[in-house]
C-alpha positions as CSV (number, residue, x, y, z in Angstrom):
1,E,116.4,133.2,166.4
2,G,112.7,134.0,166.1
3,N,110.9,137.2,165.2
4,E,110.8,138.6,168.8
5,P,113.9,140.0,170.4
6,G,115.2,137.4,172.9
7,D,113.3,134.6,171.1
8,S,116.0,132.0,170.5
9,M,116.7,128.3,170.8
10,K,119.8,126.2,170.8
11,I,119.9,122.8,169.2
12,T,122.8,120.4,168.4
13,Y,123.4,119.0,165.0
14,R,122.5,115.6,166.2
15,E,119.1,116.8,167.6
16,L,118.5,118.6,164.3
17,L,119.4,115.5,162.2
18,R,117.0,113.4,164.3
19,K,114.1,115.8,163.9
20,V,114.8,116.2,160.1
21,C,114.9,112.4,159.6
22,Q,111.7,112.0,161.6
23,F,109.9,114.6,159.6
24,A,111.2,113.3,156.3
25,N,109.6,109.9,157.3
26,V,106.3,111.8,158.0
27,L,106.5,113.4,154.5
28,R,107.1,110.0,152.9
29,S,104.2,108.5,154.8
30,Q,102.0,111.3,153.3
31,G,103.1,110.2,149.8
32,V,105.7,113.0,149.2
33,K,108.5,111.8,146.9
34,K,111.5,113.2,145.0
35,G,110.4,116.0,142.7
36,D,107.1,116.8,144.4
37,R,106.4,120.4,145.5
38,V,105.6,121.3,149.1
39,S,104.5,124.7,150.4
40,I,105.6,125.7,154.0
41,Y,103.4,128.3,155.8
42,L,105.1,128.7,159.2
43,P,106.4,131.5,161.3
44,M,110.2,131.7,162.2
45,I,110.3,128.7,164.4
46,L,112.6,125.6,164.5
47,E,109.9,123.5,162.7
48,L,110.3,125.7,159.6
49,V,114.0,124.8,159.3
50,V,113.2,121.1,160.0
51,A,110.5,121.1,157.3
52,M,112.8,122.7,154.7
53,L,115.7,120.3,155.5
54,A,113.3,117.3,155.5
55,C,112.1,118.3,152.0
56,A,115.7,118.6,150.8
57,R,116.5,115.3,152.3
58,I,113.9,113.4,150.3
59,G,114.4,115.5,147.2
60,A,111.1,117.4,147.3
61,L,111.0,121.1,146.2
62,H,109.8,123.5,148.9
63,S,108.4,127.0,148.8
64,V,108.3,129.0,152.0
65,V,105.3,131.4,152.2
66,F,105.6,134.3,154.6
67,A,103.2,133.7,157.5
68,G,101.8,137.2,157.2
69,F,100.1,136.6,153.8
70,S,96.3,136.4,153.6
71,A,94.4,133.2,152.8
72,D,93.9,134.4,149.2
73,S,97.6,135.1,148.7
74,L,98.5,131.7,150.1
75,C,96.0,130.0,147.8
76,E,97.5,131.8,144.7
77,R,101.0,130.7,145.7
78,I,99.9,127.1,146.2
79,L,98.1,126.9,142.9
80,D,101.0,128.7,141.1
81,C,103.6,126.1,142.2
82,G,101.3,123.1,142.0
83,C,102.2,121.9,145.4
84,S,101.1,118.5,146.6
85,L,101.3,119.3,150.4
86,L,101.0,122.3,152.6
87,I,102.8,122.3,155.9
88,T,101.3,124.7,158.5
């Protein structure tokens, strides 16, 4: 379910697994490996869940940053965690 009332989507476990594996391969192609830190700056959409699960699948640590934060706040959080990739 999204932020707006009535904003929802249904997906099967098989479809979710396919999307997660596909995005995990994208992360690997970008050089993300086990133990790396990744920041995720997305609203409440399916891709947020896919990104979190893809990070977990390859062993990368993820930090979800609320999409309402300002650019300065986002910058501070990225620097604090020492992330190697930002997903937006």
